[in-house]
N, C-alpha and C positions, 0 to 999 in steps of 0.2 A: 462473398469476399474470401476470393480462394485461397490470397496469401497475400503478404504486405513490403515485403522487401525485394521483389524484384524475381525472387526464386519460384521457381513449382512446386519443389518437394521442404520446403519451410511454409511453418502455419508459425504463426505467434498463438502461442499458451498462456491462462494460468494454470496453477497447481498448488494445492495445499491442502489444508483442514483449520476450521475455526472453533467455537466457541455452540455452532450450532449442531452440529455432531460430535464431538472429541470432548469428553471429557476435561479437566486436569492435568488426568495422568497422562492421558495420551496425549494434552499439547507438550507437557514438559520433556516428555520423549520427542519431542520434533522440535525444539524447542533448538534456536542455533545463537551462542553469544556470538560476539566482535569475531572472537578468531575462529569459529566454526564458517562464518556468515564470507569471512574471506578465502576461509580455505574453497569451500565450495565455490566461488568466484575462479579462485583462478586454476581451478581441476576445470569448471567449463570449460575455462578458456583453452585449457590446453587439451581437451579432449574436441573444440574447433566450435564451440556455439559462440556464434560473432557476436547475439544480443539479450544480456540477460540483468536482471536485478530479482532484489529477495528481500523480503521483510519479515521478520521475525519480532511477535511481541508477548502480552503475555497470554489475550485472547486468540489469537490463528501465527500461523507461520505459511510464506507462501514462494512460491517462484513465479516471477511472468517471463518471457524471455520465448527465442524463435528456437523451435526445435523441425526433425523428419516426424517424430513422432515424439508423444508427452512422456513415454517410459525416460526417454532418455532427462528429461527434469526430474521425476521422481526417484531416480536412480542417484542423482547428484544430492538429492533433498536424504535419504536415503543411509547415504557411503556418508554425511557430513552431520550427523544425528545419530540419538539412541530406539531411532525407530525403524521399524521394519517392513518390509512390502505389504506385506498381511495385515497389518495395523492400519495402514495407509488405503487398501484399497476398504478396508471397513468405515470406514469415517470420512476420506476427503473425497477432492472432487477435482476435476478436471474442466476446464474449460476453453472454446477455442474461437480462432480471431473474434468475430464481432459477440458472443457471449464476453468471451476474457474479456474486451475493453469497455463492455454492460459493468461487469465485475469490478473491476478496478475502479470503474467511476460512481460507483455505490461506497466500495470501498474506503475510499480516499474524501467522500465527503461524510461520514460516518451514518450513511444510513444502514450498510451492515456490522453497526457494529452494536456489540454485546451492552451497551447505553444508549440510545438514538440520540444523536449528537453529538458522539463524543468527538472530537474534529484531530486528537490525539496523535491517530495513527499515520496524519498528513505527513507530517513531521520524520516519522520512522520511513514512508516511501517518498517526501523527496534525499534523505543523509542514505537510504539506499540506494536510490539509483543515481547519488552523487560517486560514491563509493564505486561501482560499476563502472563509471565514465570514467572516475581515475586509472581502472583498469584498461580500456578503453575495449570495453565491453556497453556501450551503447551507441547504436545508429540514430540517424534520424528520425526513424518512425518513432521510438521510443522517445525521447526527447520531446518529440513535440507529442502527444500521449501524456508523456508524467507531468506538461505543464499543463496541459488542459483539464485535465485532475485538479491541480495546487490552483489551476483556476476558479474550475469551479465550486473548489471548496471555500476557497475566497468570495464567491460569488453568493453564495447561499448564507455564510455566516452571516454576507454585511446585508442582506436581502431578508432573509427570511427571521425568524423566533425559534429555530427548532434548536439551537443551539442555546436558550435561555435557560437562566440560574446555572449551576454548576452538570458539565459534560461530562462526570470521565468516573471510573470506579471505586478515585481518591476519595472522589465525595461523598457518594455514596457510603462506602468504608463511617464516611464523618457523619454521615445521617444517622447510618444504625448506632453507632456508638450513643451518638445525643439521646437516642430516642428508649433506646436498653438502661442506660445506666445512671442511675440518680446523682444528680448535683455533680454531673461533670467537672464542671470547674473549680473540685474541690479532691478530683484523687488524682492519681501519679500513673500518669504514661508514658510506657514505654515504646519507642518508632526505632526498632533494628532494619538498620539501610535506609541511604540518601540519593537512592538511584532517581529517576525521574517519579516513579510512579512516590515513593516515600515524601519525595521532596511535596510536591504538590499535595498532599496528606496530613503534611507538618503543616503548610501554610491553610489548610484548611480548617486543622484542628486551630490552631491558635486563632484565628477568622472568629470560627464558628461556637468555641466554647470556653473564650475569655480564659484555659486553662494556663498558671504559671508555672505547673510543676509538670511539661514533659520533659524527658528526657531522651539524646539521640546519642545511638552507641551507631560503629558504622565497620567494615574490618580496615580504612581507610582512615585514619581520625581526623586529617586535614580537610576532608571533603564533609563535615558532621559537625568540626568548625568554622567551616564557610560560612552554612546553613543556617548554626545557634546564633554566630555572630549578626546575620543579618533580623533573627526573630527573638533575640532575647533570650535561649535556650542553655538547658543544662546537654556540657558532650561527656559521655565518659565513653574508657579503653575499653576492647572489644574484650582483652581477659574479664574485662568485670562483667561482662554480662551476665553470670549465676546469679551474681550479689543482686543486680540490677529486676531480674525476673519474680526474684521474692519479695521488691519492694511495689512492686508494680501492680495496678485496677485495671487495667486495660496496656492489652499488650500489640503493636500493629508489626509487623513482620512481613518486610518488602524490600528481598534479596534479590541477587543474581544465583547465588550459589548454584549447582546442579546436584546436591544433595540436601536432604534434611539436618536443620543446625537445631533446631530444638526440640525434645523429645521429654519424654518423661521423665529417666535421669535426672536432668539436670531439674528441673522445679521439685521447690521444697517450699511446697505451701501451704503458709494458715489463713488465708482468705480467699472467698471468689477471686477467681482471673479471666476476664475475655480475651480471648487471642483472634485477630485478624490475618488470616494470612492470604496477602495482598500477592505473592510470589509463584511465577513460571518460570521453572519444576516449584511445586509445593517445599517451602521451607518449615513446616512446621510434621513433624510425625505424628500420624492418626494416633498412636496408642497415649499421646497426652488426655485422652477423652477419657480413659481408664480412672483419669484422677479425679474425686468429685471438688467438684465446685469449677470445675475448668469446663468452657464453653467454647470450641471450637469453628469458626466461621469461616471460608474459603470465600473468593473472589466470586464465584459462581452463583453462590446466592446472592450476593450483592447484587448481583446483576437482576436478580430476580424483582427485585421490591419494585413492584406498579405503582408508586406515589404516584400524588396530581400533575407534580414539573415534566415527567412522564410523556402521563400520559397527552397533557397540555401536547407537547411537543407533535404529536404522531399528527394533530392537524395542521401541519405547516410540512407536512410530508407529500401532497400535491407540487405544493411551491417549488420547493428543494429538486424533484423529480422532470419541471417543467423547464428550470436551468442546467440542471442535467443534460438534459436532450438538445436543446437549443447548444451548445458547448460543442455536444458528442458530433449533434448533425453536419457542423462546423470541421469539426476535426477527420470525419468519412469523407466530405466532400477534399478536403486537402489529402486525404490518403488515394484517392481516385484519379486526382489531379498528378501526383505526383506522379502513382505508376502508369497511364497514360500519356504524362508528356512528354519521355523518350518517345514516342512512337509518335505523337503529335508533329513534332518537331523535325524526325526522320521524314514525312511523311511531305511535309512544307519542305525538306532540304530533297525529296525525289521529283513535286510536282515543281520546284524551281528548276533543277536542271531538265528539266523538259520540254519547261519554255523558254529558257536560256538556247537550248537547242535550235525550238523550233524559230526561235525570233533570228540566228543566226543564218539563215537556209532561209525564210521567207526576204530578212535584205538582201539577199545576195541572187534573188530570185526575181525579185521588186523592186522596178528601177523607183518608181516614188513609195519607198516603205518606210514612214514614219517610226524610225524605233522607238521614239519618248513616248510616245501616243500607247504605241501597242504594248510598251510596260507598265505602262500606269494602269492598262483595262486588263492586263494578265495580271499583273499582282494583285488586282482586290476579287478578282475570280477566285486566286491561288486562299486568300483570308477569307471567302466565302463556304469553297470549299470545306479548308482545315478546320472552321467552324463551325460548320455542321456535323463532323466528327467527333470535335468537343462535345458536343451539346450531346450526339445523341453518347456516348460514355460515359456523359455525367448522370444520364440519365440512372433512377433509382433502379428499373427493371432491367439495367443493361449486364448483362454477363458479361464484365469485363476482359478478362483474363480471354475467353474467344472469339470477342469481340475486336484486339489485337491483333489473336494469330489471323483473323481473316486478314485486316488490313496489311501487316507486313506479309500474309502471304500474296497477295492480290497485288501491292505495289512492288511487291520487292526487294520488300527494305526490310535491316538488322538495326536493333538499336541494340548499345552494350550493357543493357543493365540487368537481359537473361541470362 
């Protein structure tokens, strides 16, 4: 699969970093907030990149797009984040063409997630693509690919049990709290940050702890009030954070701030405190561990939990992979047809030109020439010839670009996609 968009010099790449090799601190450097993602897309457009989308979650930051060389995409990432090329080279990955396609399928279906079966990433992919498309940065190949990944995700979720039970860091955090905090139903729980992870964690806390002492704080108070209204919880102003921290037995931090908002200077504790930091970048300073009675758990610790639920999910990996292969094969077949269709159409047009010229010549030369029959026979022959060429180009072992070049040279045809 030399290329996918008709150009001999552009290739489909996936570049990025994830929890597999990059710790939370490094992931934090490369994380992209909404504004940074928009800036990156606009810069890509300015620099002549025709199709690209980006995702940035707590577990990974990735760019999928066309480029002559992957460094064009790496440069975009580094210039719009706090990461450096040197940091990227230590922990990142670069996939090209077929490998990039396979990688996106595994990411989008939860097989590459930090917690196996976590399907939250698919909405990030969908949203990332939608933003790119709105800016004119999505070609037909990319749209078809993302739709195929979404289709795979839905089918795996519906037809396997790889997502049985809860499937996210937010669930793992609640499980950790339940296992490590006695009498959790009567403890004071503070949730700071009501973004997606915060909301999911809050819902899991209410569902699994039966706790009626959960307080929400968010920089934008109306967001916290909206969530609290659904779940019948307490909301406090951001200005009261330091006071609520003193009352809490458990604090869950899930904000989108770029710098730590909680450190030991604002903690004045009279009892033990468990803090779970589910933010990327980290939003709790490591210095809180200097205080007696404070336990700090980051999301990377939670993802290492190998409970029975996660072990059970592993048995469903082969079924999920089979679904991926089926839909991916359909997509690859489409890309091949899309690539060679202009050549086959041009070939058919060339053969029809030859046919028409010959029929015209023979009709003038032969007095009893049956033009209608000759038209039917010659058209059928042309159909059979072009079908043979199409079947050759569809073959898995065919070097499509080389074959297209050969056909176009032999028949002296040119296509507009090249």
